[in-house]
CHARMM-style PDB file with segment names, atoms N, HN, CA, C and O in Angstrom:
ATOM      1  N   UNK     1      21.508   1.300  28.213  1.00  0.00      PROA
ATOM      2  CA  UNK     1      20.259   0.589  27.953  1.00  0.00      PROA
ATOM      3  C   UNK     1      19.459   1.260  26.832  1.00  0.00      PROA
ATOM      4  O   UNK     1      18.831   0.577  26.023  1.00  0.00      PROA
ATOM      5  N   UNK     2      19.481   2.560  26.784  1.00  0.00      PROA
ATOM      6  HN  UNK     2      19.991   3.115  27.441  1.00  0.00      PROA
ATOM      7  CA  UNK     2      18.728   3.290  25.776  1.00  0.00      PROA
ATOM      8  C   UNK     2      19.255   2.984  24.375  1.00  0.00      PROA
ATOM      9  O   UNK     2      18.465   2.894  23.435  1.00  0.00      PROA
ATOM     10  N   UNK     3      20.556   2.823  24.212  1.00  0.00      PROA
ATOM     11  HN  UNK     3      21.198   2.895  24.975  1.00  0.00      PROA
ATOM     12  CA  UNK     3      21.121   2.538  22.897  1.00  0.00      PROA
ATOM     13  C   UNK     3      20.603   1.224  22.358  1.00  0.00      PROA
ATOM     14  O   UNK     3      20.369   1.108  21.156  1.00  0.00      PROA
ATOM     15  N   UNK     4      20.420   0.245  23.196  1.00  0.00      PROA
ATOM     16  HN  UNK     4      20.610   0.339  24.173  1.00  0.00      PROA
ATOM     17  CA  UNK     4      19.915  -1.051  22.756  1.00  0.00      PROA
ATOM     18  C   UNK     4      18.494  -0.929  22.221  1.00  0.00      PROA
ATOM     19  O   UNK     4      18.153  -1.542  21.210  1.00  0.00      PROA
ATOM     20  N   UNK     5      17.687  -0.158  22.880  1.00  0.00      PROA
ATOM     21  HN  UNK     5      17.964   0.340  23.702  1.00  0.00      PROA
ATOM     22  CA  UNK     5      16.302   0.032  22.427  1.00  0.00      PROA
ATOM     23  C   UNK     5      16.261   0.719  21.072  1.00  0.00      PROA
ATOM     24  O   UNK     5      15.474   0.343  20.203  1.00  0.00      PROA
ATOM     25  N   UNK     6      17.099   1.715  20.896  1.00  0.00      PROA
ATOM     26  HN  UNK     6      17.738   2.020  21.602  1.00  0.00      PROA
ATOM     27  CA  UNK     6      17.121   2.449  19.643  1.00  0.00      PROA
ATOM     28  C   UNK     6      17.543   1.529  18.504  1.00  0.00      PROA
ATOM     29  O   UNK     6      17.000   1.622  17.403  1.00  0.00      PROA
ATOM     30  N   UNK     7      18.488   0.657  18.751  1.00  0.00      PROA
ATOM     31  HN  UNK     7      18.929   0.581  19.645  1.00  0.00      PROA
ATOM     32  CA  UNK     7      18.938  -0.270  17.723  1.00  0.00      PROA
ATOM     33  C   UNK     7      17.931  -1.371  17.464  1.00  0.00      PROA
ATOM     34  O   UNK     7      17.809  -1.834  16.331  1.00  0.00      PROA
ATOM     35  N   UNK     8      17.216  -1.797  18.473  1.00  0.00      PROA
ATOM     36  HN  UNK     8      17.315  -1.421  19.394  1.00  0.00      PROA
ATOM     37  CA  UNK     8      16.261  -2.886  18.314  1.00  0.00      PROA
ATOM     38  C   UNK     8      15.006  -2.470  17.555  1.00  0.00      PROA
ATOM     39  O   UNK     8      14.417  -3.290  16.850  1.00  0.00      PROA
ATOM     40  N   UNK     9      14.596  -1.242  17.681  1.00  0.00      PROA
ATOM     41  HN  UNK     9      15.074  -0.576  18.254  1.00  0.00      PROA
ATOM     42  CA  UNK     9      13.385  -0.792  16.985  1.00  0.00      PROA
ATOM     43  C   UNK     9      13.517  -0.909  15.473  1.00  0.00      PROA
ATOM     44  O   UNK     9      12.628  -1.477  14.839  1.00  0.00      PROA
ATOM     45  N   UNK    10      14.589  -0.397  14.864  1.00  0.00      PROA
ATOM     46  HN  UNK    10      15.311   0.064  15.380  1.00  0.00      PROA
ATOM     47  CA  UNK    10      14.712  -0.575  13.406  1.00  0.00      PROA
ATOM     48  C   UNK    10      14.833  -2.036  13.002  1.00  0.00      PROA
ATOM     49  O   UNK    10      14.301  -2.438  11.967  1.00  0.00      PROA
ATOM     50  N   UNK    11      15.526  -2.833  13.807  1.00  0.00      PROA
ATOM     51  HN  UNK    11      15.957  -2.506  14.648  1.00  0.00      PROA
ATOM     52  CA  UNK    11      15.659  -4.254  13.486  1.00  0.00      PROA
ATOM     53  C   UNK    11      14.313  -4.951  13.548  1.00  0.00      PROA
ATOM     54  O   UNK    11      14.002  -5.777  12.690  1.00  0.00      PROA
ATOM     55  N   UNK    12      13.514  -4.629  14.548  1.00  0.00      PROA
ATOM     56  HN  UNK    12      13.766  -3.958  15.245  1.00  0.00      PROA
ATOM     57  CA  UNK    12      12.179  -5.227  14.674  1.00  0.00      PROA
ATOM     58  C   UNK    12      11.295  -4.807  13.502  1.00  0.00      PROA
ATOM     59  O   UNK    12      10.550  -5.625  12.963  1.00  0.00      PROA
ATOM     60  N   UNK    13      11.374  -3.550  13.109  1.00  0.00      PROA
ATOM     61  HN  UNK    13      11.980  -2.886  13.547  1.00  0.00      PROA
ATOM     62  CA  UNK    13      10.570  -3.068  11.985  1.00  0.00      PROA
ATOM     63  C   UNK    13      10.977  -3.770  10.693  1.00  0.00      PROA
ATOM     64  O   UNK    13      10.118  -4.131   9.889  1.00  0.00      PROA
ATOM     65  N   UNK    14      12.276  -3.966  10.487  1.00  0.00      PROA
ATOM     66  HN  UNK    14      12.974  -3.673  11.140  1.00  0.00      PROA
ATOM     67  CA  UNK    14      12.740  -4.653   9.284  1.00  0.00      PROA
ATOM     68  C   UNK    14      12.270  -6.105   9.278  1.00  0.00      PROA
ATOM     69  O   UNK    14      11.917  -6.639   8.226  1.00  0.00      PROA
ATOM     70  N   UNK    15      12.265  -6.746  10.447  1.00  0.00      PROA
ATOM     71  HN  UNK    15      12.552  -6.313  11.301  1.00  0.00      PROA
ATOM     72  CA  UNK    15      11.832  -8.134  10.545  1.00  0.00      PROA
ATOM     73  C   UNK    15      10.352  -8.256  10.199  1.00  0.00      PROA
ATOM     74  O   UNK    15       9.956  -9.170   9.475  1.00  0.00      PROA
ATOM     75  N   UNK    16       9.543  -7.349  10.709  1.00  0.00      PROA
ATOM     76  HN  UNK    16       9.865  -6.607  11.298  1.00  0.00      PROA
ATOM     77  CA  UNK    16       8.107  -7.373  10.433  1.00  0.00      PROA
ATOM     78  C   UNK    16       7.845  -7.117   8.960  1.00  0.00      PROA
ATOM     79  O   UNK    16       7.042  -7.818   8.344  1.00  0.00      PROA
ATOM     80  N   UNK    17       8.508  -6.124   8.387  1.00  0.00      PROA
ATOM     81  HN  UNK    17       9.160  -5.554   8.887  1.00  0.00      PROA
ATOM     82  CA  UNK    17       8.289  -5.786   6.983  1.00  0.00      PROA
ATOM     83  C   UNK    17       8.783  -6.876   6.048  1.00  0.00      PROA
ATOM     84  O   UNK    17       8.210  -7.074   4.977  1.00  0.00      PROA
ATOM     85  N   UNK    18       9.823  -7.578   6.429  1.00  0.00      PROA
ATOM     86  HN  UNK    18      10.289  -7.417   7.299  1.00  0.00      PROA
ATOM     87  CA  UNK    18      10.342  -8.651   5.584  1.00  0.00      PROA
ATOM     88  C   UNK    18       9.323  -9.771   5.444  1.00  0.00      PROA
ATOM     89  O   UNK    18       9.284 -10.440   4.411  1.00  0.00      PROA
ATOM     90  N   UNK    19       8.507  -9.986   6.450  1.00  0.00      PROA
ATOM     91  HN  UNK    19       8.539  -9.442   7.289  1.00  0.00      PROA
ATOM     92  CA  UNK    19       7.504 -11.037   6.411  1.00  0.00      PROA
ATOM     93  C   UNK    19       6.212 -10.621   5.733  1.00  0.00      PROA
ATOM     94  O   UNK    19       5.348 -11.460   5.482  1.00  0.00      PROA
ATOM     95  N   UNK    20       6.069  -9.342   5.436  1.00  0.00      PROA
ATOM     96  HN  UNK    20       6.771  -8.660   5.640  1.00  0.00      PROA
ATOM     97  CA  UNK    20       4.836  -8.831   4.837  1.00  0.00      PROA
ATOM     98  C   UNK    20       5.021  -8.681   3.331  1.00  0.00      PROA
ATOM     99  O   UNK    20       5.879  -7.931   2.865  1.00  0.00      PROA
ATOM    100  N   UNK    21       4.219  -9.394   2.600  1.00  0.00      PROA
ATOM    101  HN  UNK    21       3.523 -10.004   2.979  1.00  0.00      PROA
ATOM    102  CA  UNK    21       4.215  -9.207   1.155  1.00  0.00      PROA
ATOM    103  C   UNK    21       2.896  -8.570   0.779  1.00  0.00      PROA
ATOM    104  O   UNK    21       1.832  -8.998   1.228  1.00  0.00      PROA
ATOM    105  N   UNK    22       2.975  -7.554  -0.042  1.00  0.00      PROA
ATOM    106  HN  UNK    22       3.838  -7.207  -0.407  1.00  0.00      PROA
ATOM    107  CA  UNK    22       1.768  -6.844  -0.440  1.00  0.00      PROA
ATOM    108  C   UNK    22       0.955  -7.679  -1.421  1.00  0.00      PROA
ATOM    109  O   UNK    22       1.505  -8.357  -2.290  1.00  0.00      PROA
ATOM    110  N   UNK    23      -0.362  -7.617  -1.264  1.00  0.00      PROA
ATOM    111  HN  UNK    23      -0.808  -7.066  -0.558  1.00  0.00      PROA
ATOM    112  CA  UNK    23      -1.251  -8.310  -2.193  1.00  0.00      PROA
ATOM    113  C   UNK    23      -1.122  -7.692  -3.576  1.00  0.00      PROA
ATOM    114  O   UNK    23      -0.848  -6.500  -3.720  1.00  0.00      PROA
ATOM    115  N   UNK    24      -1.323  -8.520  -4.584  1.00  0.00      PROA
ATOM    116  HN  UNK    24      -1.546  -9.488  -4.468  1.00  0.00      PROA
ATOM    117  CA  UNK    24      -1.300  -8.036  -5.961  1.00  0.00      PROA
ATOM    118  C   UNK    24      -2.636  -8.349  -6.614  1.00  0.00      PROA
ATOM    119  O   UNK    24      -3.357  -9.257  -6.200  1.00  0.00      PROA
ATOM    120  N   UNK    25      -2.946  -7.575  -7.647  1.00  0.00      PROA
ATOM    121  HN  UNK    25      -2.360  -6.837  -7.984  1.00  0.00      PROA
ATOM    122  CA  UNK    25      -4.157  -7.801  -8.430  1.00  0.00      PROA
ATOM    123  C   UNK    25      -3.800  -7.607  -9.907  1.00  0.00      PROA
ATOM    124  O   UNK    25      -2.767  -7.027 -10.241  1.00  0.00      PROA
ATOM    125  N   UNK    26      -4.659  -8.095 -10.762  1.00  0.00      PROA
ATOM    126  HN  UNK    26      -5.498  -8.566 -10.491  1.00  0.00      PROA
ATOM    127  CA  UNK    26      -4.477  -7.886 -12.191  1.00  0.00      PROA
ATOM    128  C   UNK    26      -5.152  -6.570 -12.560  1.00  0.00      PROA
ATOM    129  O   UNK    26      -6.343  -6.385 -12.308  1.00  0.00      PROA
ATOM    130  N   UNK    27      -4.389  -5.659 -13.155  1.00  0.00      PROA
ATOM    131  HN  UNK    27      -3.421  -5.809 -13.359  1.00  0.00      PROA
ATOM    132  CA  UNK    27      -4.908  -4.368 -13.592  1.00  0.00      PROA
ATOM    133  C   UNK    27      -4.347  -4.088 -14.974  1.00  0.00      PROA
ATOM    134  O   UNK    27      -3.132  -4.095 -15.171  1.00  0.00      PROA
ATOM    135  N   UNK    28      -5.219  -3.845 -15.915  1.00  0.00      PROA
ATOM    136  HN  UNK    28      -6.206  -3.840 -15.755  1.00  0.00      PROA
ATOM    137  CA  UNK    28      -4.856  -3.592 -17.309  1.00  0.00      PROA
ATOM    138  C   UNK    28      -3.946  -4.694 -17.849  1.00  0.00      PROA
ATOM    139  O   UNK    28      -2.967  -4.431 -18.548  1.00  0.00      PROA
ATOM    140  N   UNK    29      -4.297  -5.939 -17.503  1.00  0.00      PROA
ATOM    141  HN  UNK    29      -5.092  -6.153 -16.935  1.00  0.00      PROA
ATOM    142  CA  UNK    29      -3.586  -7.096 -18.043  1.00  0.00      PROA
ATOM    143  C   UNK    29      -2.276  -7.435 -17.365  1.00  0.00      PROA
ATOM    144  O   UNK    29      -1.592  -8.362 -17.798  1.00  0.00      PROA
ATOM    145  N   UNK    30      -1.899  -6.715 -16.311  1.00  0.00      PROA
ATOM    146  HN  UNK    30      -2.455  -5.962 -15.959  1.00  0.00      PROA
ATOM    147  CA  UNK    30      -0.650  -6.971 -15.615  1.00  0.00      PROA
ATOM    148  C   UNK    30      -0.889  -7.135 -14.119  1.00  0.00      PROA
ATOM    149  O   UNK    30      -1.770  -6.495 -13.545  1.00  0.00      PROA
ATOM    150  N   UNK    31      -0.097  -7.995 -13.501  1.00  0.00      PROA
ATOM    151  HN  UNK    31       0.619  -8.515 -13.967  1.00  0.00      PROA
ATOM    152  CA  UNK    31      -0.173  -8.164 -12.057  1.00  0.00      PROA
ATOM    153  C   UNK    31       0.622  -7.036 -11.400  1.00  0.00      PROA
ATOM    154  O   UNK    31       1.808  -6.851 -11.674  1.00  0.00      PROA
ATOM    155  N   UNK    32      -0.056  -6.284 -10.524  1.00  0.00      PROA
ATOM    156  HN  UNK    32      -1.019  -6.434 -10.301  1.00  0.00      PROA
ATOM    157  CA  UNK    32       0.567  -5.130  -9.874  1.00  0.00      PROA
ATOM    158  C   UNK    32       0.205  -5.124  -8.400  1.00  0.00      PROA
ATOM    159  O   UNK    32      -0.838  -5.658  -8.022  1.00  0.00      PROA
ATOM    160  N   UNK    33       1.052  -4.525  -7.550  1.00  0.00      PROA
ATOM    161  HN  UNK    33       1.899  -4.090  -7.857  1.00  0.00      PROA
ATOM    162  CA  UNK    33       0.712  -4.372  -6.136  1.00  0.00      PROA
ATOM    163  C   UNK    33      -0.539  -3.508  -5.982  1.00  0.00      PROA
ATOM    164  O   UNK    33      -0.752  -2.564  -6.744  1.00  0.00      PROA
ATOM    165  N   UNK    34      -1.354  -3.839  -4.997  1.00  0.00      PROA
ATOM    166  HN  UNK    34      -1.181  -4.605  -4.378  1.00  0.00      PROA
ATOM    167  CA  UNK    34      -2.602  -3.107  -4.761  1.00  0.00      PROA
ATOM    168  C   UNK    34      -2.330  -1.617  -4.566  1.00  0.00      PROA
ATOM    169  O   UNK    34      -3.062  -0.786  -5.103  1.00  0.00      PROA
ATOM    170  N   UNK    35      -1.299  -1.267  -3.816  1.00  0.00      PROA
ATOM    171  HN  UNK    35      -0.704  -1.942  -3.380  1.00  0.00      PROA
ATOM    172  CA  UNK    35      -1.023   0.150  -3.556  1.00  0.00      PROA
ATOM    173  C   UNK    35      -0.707   0.915  -4.847  1.00  0.00      PROA
ATOM    174  O   UNK    35      -1.059   2.088  -4.970  1.00  0.00      PROA
ATOM    175  N   UNK    36      -0.057   0.269  -5.791  1.00  0.00      PROA
ATOM    176  HN  UNK    36       0.229  -0.684  -5.691  1.00  0.00      PROA
ATOM    177  CA  UNK    36       0.260   0.904  -7.073  1.00  0.00      PROA
ATOM    178  C   UNK    36      -1.030   1.143  -7.867  1.00  0.00      PROA
ATOM    179  O   UNK    36      -1.209   2.211  -8.452  1.00  0.00      PROA
ATOM    180  N   UNK    37      -1.908   0.170  -7.888  1.00  0.00      PROA
ATOM    181  HN  UNK    37      -1.762  -0.698  -7.412  1.00  0.00      PROA
ATOM    182  CA  UNK    37      -3.174   0.309  -8.609  1.00  0.00      PROA
ATOM    183  C   UNK    37      -4.035   1.393  -7.964  1.00  0.00      PROA
ATOM    184  O   UNK    37      -4.673   2.174  -8.670  1.00  0.00      PROA
ATOM    185  N   UNK    38      -4.059   1.450  -6.636  1.00  0.00      PROA
ATOM    186  HN  UNK    38      -3.540   0.816  -6.063  1.00  0.00      PROA
ATOM    187  CA  UNK    38      -4.808   2.497  -5.946  1.00  0.00      PROA
ATOM    188  C   UNK    38      -4.305   3.874  -6.366  1.00  0.00      PROA
ATOM    189  O   UNK    38      -5.106   4.779  -6.604  1.00  0.00      PROA
ATOM    190  N   UNK    39      -2.994   4.039  -6.460  1.00  0.00      PROA
ATOM    191  HN  UNK    39      -2.344   3.304  -6.267  1.00  0.00      PROA
ATOM    192  CA  UNK    39      -2.406   5.321  -6.852  1.00  0.00      PROA
ATOM    193  C   UNK    39      -2.723   5.650  -8.305  1.00  0.00      PROA
ATOM    194  O   UNK    39      -3.039   6.796  -8.624  1.00  0.00      PROA
ATOM    195  N   UNK    40      -2.642   4.670  -9.177  1.00  0.00      PROA
ATOM    196  HN  UNK    40      -2.385   3.739  -8.918  1.00  0.00      PROA
ATOM    197  CA  UNK    40      -2.954   4.879 -10.601  1.00  0.00      PROA
ATOM    198  C   UNK    40      -4.394   5.345 -10.764  1.00  0.00      PROA
ATOM    199  O   UNK    40      -4.659   6.306 -11.485  1.00  0.00      PROA
ATOM    200  N   UNK    41      -5.323   4.670 -10.098  1.00  0.00      PROA
ATOM    201  HN  UNK    41      -5.107   3.889  -9.512  1.00  0.00      PROA
ATOM    202  CA  UNK    41      -6.742   5.009 -10.221  1.00  0.00      PROA
ATOM    203  C   UNK    41      -7.010   6.406  -9.662  1.00  0.00      PROA
ATOM    204  O   UNK    41      -7.716   7.198 -10.287  1.00  0.00      PROA
ATOM    205  N   UNK    42      -6.454   6.712  -8.494  1.00  0.00      PROA
ATOM    206  HN  UNK    42      -5.881   6.069  -7.986  1.00  0.00      PROA
ATOM    207  CA  UNK    42      -6.705   8.035  -7.911  1.00  0.00      PROA
ATOM    208  C   UNK    42      -6.102   9.130  -8.790  1.00  0.00      PROA
ATOM    209  O   UNK    42      -6.705  10.192  -8.946  1.00  0.00      PROA
ATOM    210  N   UNK    43      -4.920   8.890  -9.367  1.00  0.00      PROA
ATOM    211  HN  UNK    43      -4.430   8.027  -9.240  1.00  0.00      PROA
ATOM    212  CA  UNK    43      -4.322   9.884 -10.268  1.00  0.00      PROA
ATOM    213  C   UNK    43      -5.195  10.122 -11.497  1.00  0.00      PROA
ATOM    214  O   UNK    43      -5.389  11.267 -11.905  1.00  0.00      PROA
ATOM    215  N   UNK    44      -5.722   9.053 -12.090  1.00  0.00      PROA
ATOM    216  HN  UNK    44      -5.564   8.123 -11.758  1.00  0.00      PROA
ATOM    217  CA  UNK    44      -6.586   9.194 -13.264  1.00  0.00      PROA
ATOM    218  C   UNK    44      -7.846   9.993 -12.923  1.00  0.00      PROA
ATOM    219  O   UNK    44      -8.269  10.847 -13.703  1.00  0.00      PROA
ATOM    220  N   UNK    45      -8.438   9.723 -11.777  1.00  0.00      PROA
ATOM    221  HN  UNK    45      -8.094   9.029 -11.144  1.00  0.00      PROA
ATOM    222  CA  UNK    45      -9.640  10.448 -11.381  1.00  0.00      PROA
ATOM    223  C   UNK    45      -9.339  11.911 -11.079  1.00  0.00      PROA
ATOM    224  O   UNK    45     -10.143  12.787 -11.398  1.00  0.00      PROA
ATOM    225  N   UNK    46      -8.199  12.182 -10.474  1.00  0.00      PROA
ATOM    226  HN  UNK    46      -7.545  11.470 -10.215  1.00  0.00      PROA
ATOM    227  CA  UNK    46      -7.842  13.554 -10.146  1.00  0.00      PROA
ATOM    228  C   UNK    46      -7.544  14.385 -11.389  1.00  0.00      PROA
ATOM    229  O   UNK    46      -7.761  15.597 -11.382  1.00  0.00      PROA
ATOM    230  N   UNK    47      -7.049  13.756 -12.460  1.00  0.00      PROA
ATOM    231  HN  UNK    47      -6.873  12.771 -12.466  1.00  0.00      PROA
ATOM    232  CA  UNK    47      -6.814  14.480 -13.715  1.00  0.00      PROA
ATOM    233  C   UNK    47      -8.138  15.009 -14.260  1.00  0.00      PROA
ATOM    234  O   UNK    47      -8.210  16.135 -14.751  1.00  0.00      PROA
ATOM    235  N   UNK    48      -9.177  14.193 -14.169  1.00  0.00      PROA
ATOM    236  HN  UNK    48      -9.119  13.278 -13.770  1.00  0.00      PROA
ATOM    237  CA  UNK    48     -10.486  14.598 -14.675  1.00  0.00      PROA
ATOM    238  C   UNK    48     -11.266  15.444 -13.672  1.00  0.00      PROA
ATOM    239  O   UNK    48     -12.253  16.088 -14.028  1.00  0.00      PROA
ATOM    240  N   UNK    49     -10.821  15.439 -12.420  1.00  0.00      PROA
ATOM    241  HN  UNK    49     -10.019  14.915 -12.131  1.00  0.00      PROA
ATOM    242  CA  UNK    49     -11.492  16.192 -11.349  1.00  0.00      PROA
ATOM    243  C   UNK    49     -10.434  16.923 -10.518  1.00  0.00      PROA
ATOM    244  O   UNK    49     -10.214  16.568  -9.360  1.00  0.00      PROA
ATOM    245  N   UNK    50      -9.780  17.928 -11.086  1.00  0.00      PROA
ATOM    246  HN  UNK    50      -9.959  18.216 -12.026  1.00  0.00      PROA
ATOM    247  CA  UNK    50      -8.651  18.571 -10.403  1.00  0.00      PROA
ATOM    248  C   UNK    50      -9.008  19.244  -9.078  1.00  0.00      PROA
ATOM    249  O   UNK    50      -8.120  19.514  -8.269  1.00  0.00      PROA
ATOM    250  N   UNK    51     -10.268  19.513  -8.847  1.00  0.00      PROA
ATOM    251  HN  UNK    51     -10.989  19.293  -9.504  1.00  0.00      PROA
ATOM    252  CA  UNK    51     -10.671  20.152  -7.596  1.00  0.00      PROA
ATOM    253  C   UNK    51     -10.723  19.159  -6.428  1.00  0.00      PROA
ATOM    254  O   UNK    51     -10.875  19.553  -5.272  1.00  0.00      PROA
ATOM    255  N   UNK    52     -10.597  17.882  -6.747  1.00  0.00      PROA
ATOM    256  HN  UNK    52     -10.474  17.562  -7.687  1.00  0.00      PROA
ATOM    257  CA  UNK    52     -10.682  16.842  -5.715  1.00  0.00      PROA
ATOM    258  C   UNK    52      -9.305  16.276  -5.378  1.00  0.00      PROA
ATOM    259  O   UNK    52      -8.431  16.178  -6.240  1.00  0.00      PROA
ATOM    260  N   UNK    53      -9.129  15.911  -4.125  1.00  0.00      PROA
ATOM    261  HN  UNK    53      -9.838  15.990  -3.425  1.00  0.00      PROA
ATOM    262  CA  UNK    53      -7.941  15.196  -3.672  1.00  0.00      PROA
ATOM    263  C   UNK    53      -8.433  13.831  -3.221  1.00  0.00      PROA
ATOM    264  O   UNK    53      -8.957  13.686  -2.116  1.00  0.00      PROA
ATOM    265  N   UNK    54      -8.266  12.835  -4.076  1.00  0.00      PROA
ATOM    266  HN  UNK    54      -7.841  12.953  -4.973  1.00  0.00      PROA
ATOM    267  CA  UNK    54      -8.882  11.530  -3.855  1.00  0.00      PROA
ATOM    268  C   UNK    54      -7.912  10.510  -3.280  1.00  0.00      PROA
ATOM    269  O   UNK    54      -6.712  10.538  -3.552  1.00  0.00      PROA
ATOM    270  N   UNK    55      -8.462   9.616  -2.483  1.00  0.00      PROA
ATOM    271  HN  UNK    55      -9.437   9.593  -2.262  1.00  0.00      PROA
ATOM    272  CA  UNK    55      -7.717   8.489  -1.932  1.00  0.00      PROA
ATOM    273  C   UNK    55      -8.527   7.239  -2.231  1.00  0.00      PROA
ATOM    274  O   UNK    55      -9.648   7.096  -1.744  1.00  0.00      PROA
ATOM    275  N   UNK    56      -7.969   6.330  -3.029  1.00  0.00      PROA
ATOM    276  HN  UNK    56      -7.058   6.447  -3.424  1.00  0.00      PROA
ATOM    277  CA  UNK    56      -8.662   5.111  -3.427  1.00  0.00      PROA
ATOM    278  C   UNK    56      -8.147   3.958  -2.578  1.00  0.00      PROA
ATOM    279  O   UNK    56      -6.938   3.799  -2.406  1.00  0.00      PROA
ATOM    280  N   UNK    57      -9.058   3.157  -2.048  1.00  0.00      PROA
ATOM    281  HN  UNK    57     -10.040   3.286  -2.187  1.00  0.00      PROA
ATOM    282  CA  UNK    57      -8.697   1.971  -1.283  1.00  0.00      PROA
ATOM    283  C   UNK    57      -9.371   0.761  -1.904  1.00  0.00      PROA
ATOM    284  O   UNK    57     -10.589   0.734  -2.079  1.00  0.00      PROA
ATOM    285  N   UNK    58      -8.567  -0.238  -2.233  1.00  0.00      PROA
ATOM    286  HN  UNK    58      -7.578  -0.216  -2.091  1.00  0.00      PROA
ATOM    287  CA  UNK    58      -9.099  -1.475  -2.784  1.00  0.00      PROA
ATOM    288  C   UNK    58      -9.142  -2.490  -1.658  1.00  0.00      PROA
ATOM    289  O   UNK    58      -8.136  -2.756  -0.999  1.00  0.00      PROA
ATOM    290  N   UNK    59     -10.324  -3.051  -1.449  1.00  0.00      PROA
ATOM    291  HN  UNK    59     -11.140  -2.835  -1.984  1.00  0.00      PROA
ATOM    292  CA  UNK    59     -10.491  -4.069  -0.408  1.00  0.00      PROA
ATOM    293  C   UNK    59     -11.167  -5.293  -0.995  1.00  0.00      PROA
ATOM    294  O   UNK    59     -11.844  -5.221  -2.021  1.00  0.00      PROA
ATOM    295  N   UNK    60     -10.973  -6.401  -0.334  1.00  0.00      PROA
ATOM    296  HN  UNK    60     -10.423  -6.460   0.499  1.00  0.00      PROA
ATOM    297  CA  UNK    60     -11.600  -7.630  -0.771  1.00  0.00      PROA
ATOM    298  C   UNK    60     -12.962  -7.756  -0.096  1.00  0.00      PROA
ATOM    299  O   UNK    60     -13.077  -7.595   1.119  1.00  0.00      PROA
ATOM    300  N   UNK    61     -13.971  -8.040  -0.875  1.00  0.00      PROA
ATOM    301  HN  UNK    61     -13.877  -8.171  -1.862  1.00  0.00      PROA
ATOM    302  CA  UNK    61     -15.319  -8.218  -0.346  1.00  0.00      PROA
ATOM    303  C   UNK    61     -15.470  -9.652   0.126  1.00  0.00      PROA
ATOM    304  O   UNK    61     -15.294 -10.593  -0.648  1.00  0.00      PROA
ATOM    305  N   UNK    62     -15.794  -9.811   1.386  1.00  0.00      PROA
ATOM    306  HN  UNK    62     -15.937  -9.047   2.015  1.00  0.00      PROA
ATOM    307  CA  UNK    62     -15.970 -11.156   1.937  1.00  0.00      PROA
ATOM    308  C   UNK    62     -17.396 -11.342   2.401  1.00  0.00      PROA
ATOM    309  O   UNK    62     -18.034 -10.409   2.889  1.00  0.00      PROA
ATOM    310  N   UNK    63     -17.884 -12.540   2.246  1.00  0.00      PROA
ATOM    311  HN  UNK    63     -17.366 -13.298   1.850  1.00  0.00      PROA
ATOM    312  CA  UNK    63     -19.231 -12.847   2.717  1.00  0.00      PROA
ATOM    313  C   UNK    63     -19.113 -13.456   4.110  1.00  0.00      PROA
ATOM    314  O   UNK    63     -18.417 -14.451   4.310  1.00  0.00      PROA
ATOM    315  N   UNK    64     -19.803 -12.845   5.065  1.00  0.00      PROA
ATOM    316  HN  UNK    64     -20.368 -12.036   4.902  1.00  0.00      PROA
ATOM    317  CA  UNK    64     -19.754 -13.349   6.450  1.00  0.00      PROA
ATOM    318  C   UNK    64     -20.782 -14.380   6.705  1.00  0.00      PROA
ATOM    319  OT1 UNK    64     -20.872 -14.901   7.817  1.00  0.00      PROA
TER     320      UNK     64
END
């Protein structure tokens, strides 16, 4: 029984990830995944501020 669970977990994870497409945004004239743009921005800021370890998160602003 344990072997079935071990095999099903990776299959379930692959199924969930296959249905998830990452949002994209336009950055510097090109459409890029949000996670890539977040990394680019944090890297640029860290070059100018080497004492900082930055994490950039891009979110959509919604009006409630």
